[in-house]
N, C-alpha and C positions, 0 to 999 in steps of 0.2 A: 634605297635608301630610306622613300617615306612607305613601301606594305612590309615591307622589314620593321620598323618604327609600329604598328599598327602589329603584326603579330604578338609584339611582346609586347604591350600591354596591353591588347587580350588576356593576354593570355596571363596579365602581371591579378588581372583582377577576376581571372575565369580561377586560380590558387586562388586569393582573397579570398570572394565569395566564396568557393569552399572550405574555405576558415573557420566564417563562416560561423560558417549550416553545422559542422561537427562542433565547435566554442556551444553553440546553445543549444544546439542539440544536443550536450553533458549534461548541464547545468539543467534540463528540467528534465532529464532522467537520474539525476541524482535525489535520491530520498538519502531525511534520514532515518537509523533504527532504535527508539527509542523502547522503555515498557508501560506500561500508563502511567507508575506518579513515578519519572520521569517526564512524562508529559502534563501532568495537572501544574508542576512546574516551572516547567520549559513553556506553555501553552501562549500569549501574548509573541515571545520573540520567531518560535514559529512559523508566524501565519505570514499566505504567499510562499510557503515550503512546502514541499514532498515529504512526509512525513511515512516512518514503517513503525505500523505500532502494535505490540504482544499487546497480548492480553489474553485471560481466560473467558468466554461465554458467559455472562450466567443463569444462569436456572432459568426457564421464561421468559424473561426477552430480545428468543428471539418472534418480531408481528412481520409474518408475511400478505396481510393483507392490506398492506400500501403498494400504490401501486409503486416504491422504493423503498422492498424490505429494511428496519430501523430494525436492529441491537444494543448490548452494553456486551464492553469486556473490562472488565476488573482484577486487580490485582492492588491484594490485599483488602479498605477498604477503599482504593478508589477505584467509581467506575469513569469511563468513559460511553453519549452517548451517538450509536454510529450508521448513518442511513447511506445503503449499500445503491450507485450510482452507475456501478458498470453493468457490462451486456455479457460479463464470462457466468458461462453457470456456474452456479455453486455447489461444492463441493459434498460430495454423500456426508464428508464423516465433521461435516461442520456444522453437527450437535449441544443443544445444551451440554457446557461442561469440555467442553473440547479447547483445546487451544491454539485462537487464531492470529493471523499475520493479515494486518488489511496496510493498503499503504493507500493515501488523500492527503489528502488538506483537510484545515477546520475552511467549515460554510459559513459566512455572513450573517448566521443567525449564530454561529458556539456548536453546532454541529460540528461532526467529524465526518466528511464526505468521502467516504472507502467506492476504489476504483479500482479493487483487485484485492482482494481476498483468497487466504492460503486460510486453509485448515485443519487438524493431523486429532485423533483420539488416539496416544498413547494406550493408554490402558486393554484399549480393547486390542491391541495388535497383542499387546504383552501379552494375551492371556488364549491370547490367535499359538503363538508364540508356545506358549506356557504348556500347552496342550498337547501340538503336535512332536514334542520333545520328550514328554510323559513316557506316548503311547509306544 
């Protein structure tokens, strides 16, 4: 009887631990998707939260000379300074005027700390597609 109770209690502890780890993992992986304009208006409420931020890379803003690449993304008149702290290779399509999606959080210095970057240059692909279809 005592041995059976030990197995039941042990099972409950294991299930509770797995549930807790799943919940914590889900909360950490949850990211809000917002534009640069929305980011500006919500910046204070986003402190400590993971955010996916979409915008255009401002021409001439990519600085690869620092240990951590920095650049600016914008939308309309709004601009956000971004520091890439991730370890993934930067996509080839990450250039001036490309559409970028960065995921990270707000650093203590107010600079957006990106752990992941996705980029695409729609005009490049549209040009290639139109050349193929016109032949």
